[in-house]
N, C-alpha and C positions, 0 to 999 in steps of 0.2 A: 865466347862472349864478344858483344859488339864492340867493346872497347879495344879488342884485339883484331878486329876486322879492317880490312882497307879496301879500297876501290881499285879495280883493274880495267883498264880500257879493253873493251872487246875489239879485235883485229877486224871481224867481218860479222856485223850484228845479224845479218840475214833479212830476207824480204819479209817473212812472216812476223818476226819480232818487230821490226822497224814498222810495219804496217800497223801490227796491233797497238803499239805505244802511240803511233800518230792518231789513229782513229779514236783511241781511248782519251787522249788529251783534247782532240776536238770535241767529242761528245761531253766532256766534263766541262770544257770552256763554254760550250753553248748552253749547257744546263745552268751554269752559274750566271751567265748572261741573262737567260730568261728570267732567273730568280731576281736579279737586279731590276730589270725593267718591270716585272710585276710589282715589285716593291716600291718603285717610282710612280706607279699609278696605272699602269697599262694592264687592261684585263688579260688574264691568261689565254682565253679562246681568241683574242685579237692578235697574238703573237704569229699564229700559223696563218691567219688571214693576211697579215701585213708582210711577213717575211717570206711567204712562199706563194700563196695564191695571187696577191696584189702584184708581186714583182716578176713572177715567172709564168703564171697561168692565165693572165689577161693580156690583151694585145697592147693596150697602152702601158701597162705596167713593165712588160718585157721591153718594149721599145725604149723606155725610160732607163732601164737597168743596162742595156746595151750601151745607150749613149753615155751614161755616167762611166761605164767600163772602159771607154776608149782611151783617156788620158791615163787612167790607172794601169791599163796594160803597158803603156810606154814608161811610166815612172817605175813601175814594177821591174820592168826589163833593165831599166837605168840602174836600179839598185842591184839587181841580180848579177849582171855581167861584171860589175865593180866588185862585188862580193866574191866572185870566182877566183879573183887574184889578190884577195885579201885586202882591198882598197875600200875603206868605209866612207862611202860618200854621203856625208850628212848635209850636203848642200844641195840636194835634188830640187828644193823649192827655188833656190837662187838661179840655177841653171834653167829651170822652167820660166821663171820671170824674164830672164835675158832672151829666151826664146820667143816669148809673147811680145816683149818690147821689139824685138827684130821683125817679126811678123807685123806687128802695128804699124812700124815705119813705113813698110811697103804697102800696107792695107790702106792707109790714109794719105799717103804721098802722092799715088796716082802716077801716070806716065807708064809708057811702054805698052806692049800688046796686052790685051786682057787675057788671052790664053795662056800667057807666060807668068801671071801674077801669082796664082797659086803655087806653081812649081818654085817660083823664085822665093816665095815666103817659106816653103819647106826647107829649101837649101839653106837659106840665111838663118833660120831659127835654129837648125841643127849646127851650123858653123859657130853661131854665138854661144850655144850651150857647151860645145866643145871647148871654145876658147875660154869660157868662164871657169870650167873645171881644170883647164891647163895650167893656171896659176897654182893652185894647191898641189898639183901633180908635180910641177918643177920644184916646189918647195920641198916636197917629200923625197924625191929622188936625188936633188942636189944637196940639200941642207938637213934632211932628216926630220922636217918639221911635221907633226902629226896632222893627217889630212882630216881627222875628226875636228880638230879646231879651225883649221883654215877654211874647210868647206862650209862649216857652220856659220863662221863670220862672214864670208863672202856671200852667203844666203842673205843675211841682214843688210849688207852693202846693196845687193840687187833690189831689195825691197824698198830701201831709201831712194835708189835711183828712180824707181817707178813712181814713188811719191813725188819726187821733185818734178818728174814730167807731167803727172796728173794734176798737180797744183799750179804748174807752170805753163810751159809752151803748148802742152797738148790738152789743156783743159777745154771741155766742149764749149765752143763760143756761142753755141745756141742757148745752153741751159745754165752755164757757169758751174755746173757740178764737176767734181774731179773725176771724170771719165773722158775718154777720147770721143771724137765724132764716130758715127757708125761707119762701118767698113763699106766700100763700094761693092756692088754685087759681085764683080769679078774677083774680089778678095775674100769670098765667103764659099765654104763648101755647100755644094747644092743639097738641098733637101731631099731625102728619099721617099717621102710621102708616107712615112710611118713614124708618128709621134715627132720628136725632135731629132730622130736619127738623120745623119748627114753623109755626105760622100767620104768624109774622113775615116769612116769605116774601112774602105778599101786600103787606104793607106796605112792604117795602123795593122791590118791583116798581112799586107806585104811585108812591112818591117818586122812584124813578129815572126813571120815564116823565114825570112832571111836571118834573123838572129838564132832562131831554132836550128836551122841547117847549119850554120857557121859553127855553133857551139856543140852540136850533137852529132855532125856527120862530116866535120873536116878536122885537120890537125890542130886548128885554133882551139877547139874545145880541150884537146889532149893537153896542149900547152898550158892553157888556163888552169886545168885541174892540177896539173904537175906544179906550177908556180904557187898555186894556192895552198898545196899541201906542204911543200918544202920548196922555197925559192933557191936556197943554197945548193940542194942536191940537183935541183933542175939546172941550174948554172953549171955545176960540176960535169953534168952529162951533155953539155952542148947545146941545150935548149935555148932559144932567144928570150931570156927572162925580161929584160928591159923592154924589148919591143912588144912583147905581149902585154905588160902592163900598161905601157903607153897606149897601145892600140884600144884595149878593152876600156881603159878608163875615159878616153876621148870619146869613144862609142857611148859609154854611160852618159856624159854630158850632152852629147848630140841627141840622145833619145830623150832626155828631160826637156831639151829645148823643143824638140817635136811635140811634145805634150802641151807645152805652152801655146804653140801654134795651133794645135787641134782644138784648144779651148776657145781661143779668141776668134779664129775663123770658122768653127764649127757651131758654137752654141751662143757665145756672148756677142760676136760680131763688133767687138770694141774692147779696149783694154780699161779694166777697173781695178779697184783695190782689193778684190776678193778672188782674182783669177787663180792665184797660186795658193790660196790658203788651205792648209790640211794635207797636202800631198806628200809631205816629207815622212810623216808617221805612216801613211798609207802604204808609201813605196816600201819602207822597211817591213812592214807586216806582210806584204805581198811576197817580198823576195824570201823571207824567212819561211813562211807557210808552204811556199812552193819549192823550197829548198834550192834556190837558184836555178831552176831548171825552166827554160823558155816556155814549154808546153804547158806546164802547171802553173806559170805566171799568168797566163791567159785565163785559165779556169779560175783561179782564186780571184783574179781581178774582176771577173764577172760575178763571182759570189759577193765581193766587197761592193760592187756596184749596187747589187740588190740591197745590201745593208744601207747604203747611202739613200736609195730610193725609199725604202721603209723608213728610214730615219726622217727623211722630210715630212712624211705623212704622220709620224708619231710627234714630231715637234708641233705641227698645226693642231692636231685633234686631241693630243694628251698632254701637251706642254713639256715634252721631254727636251732637255737641253742639248746642245751640240756635244757638251763635255760627256754626257752620258753615251752618246754613239761612239765617240773615242774610247771610252771606258770599255765598251762591248768589244771592241776590236783588241784593245790591249789585253783584256781578260782571256780572249781565245788564244792570242799570241803566247802569254805566259803560260797557259794551260799546256799548250803543245810543246813548248820548250822544256817545261818541267818533265813532261811524259817522255821526251827524247832522252833525257837522262838515263832512263832504265834501259834503253836499247843501246846507249853508248858505254855504259859502265856496268859491271857486274860486282857483287859483293863477295870477297874472299876472305878466308880466315887462314892463318898460318897452321901448318900441319895437317 
């Protein structure tokens, strides 16, 4: 009888079972999402055109997809590396905003050799992102304050700081709008001649490769997995638990800060009120779907970039709201998480 049954956690689910459940959850989530979009007024035959052909099989669409994926790769990695040590970074947008603010300060301040402007913006944005997450990190390690609350609240503080700057000292003097003046050419990533794609692509690929190598081919990844599974046991075995947590959490903030710099120096060329909007939920979705593995983060980020590209078209031609695009992301995520339940637990009955 089911009332006498209980759940048993599988010790080793196996690659076949895990892959089957993941693929099944993904297929179910995509099917539900397609039904929601059709119900919202998108013709069924247009879904394939907009989500596959227009985003991957045309030159302009693929360029837009890759461009949209660049900051998504960075915020996805930021969420993933913190997740590996069970630090729930719900302040990705706040760290992104601080990185964008730091890059903007150098982008509009001028001075110094032009050749050092972009490297300086990269370093400062990463440092500011790491500094912003350092506050909740200290609160958690020293006082046991939940990072979910502290990172989330600091994200709101960062946004209010941006508002203060855009409506105050950094307001564009030429137009009076709450945006900064345009960056100098030396503070922009160079265009690659393919849609809006810019040289920030190289920086993102290098960063992603370094994170992948560190977490998958050095002892850092082993430490991270050990701490994430059982920090107390890891400490008892002499592993550097505190150092691992501090290093990866600061890296998470730095990656978010770099994402902010990539946006303002790559596509916007100024700071505005929409630079960091929507990246928190996307970062969580990417990290969970990729199971916090750097290589898969890149793949999932490109897929989500295609969703963003197709979503922009759907909003213009079919009146689909931004909320519907977020709903599609959430539907796929929840479906996969539910499917993973069957690979993680088995149903057992006594006797």
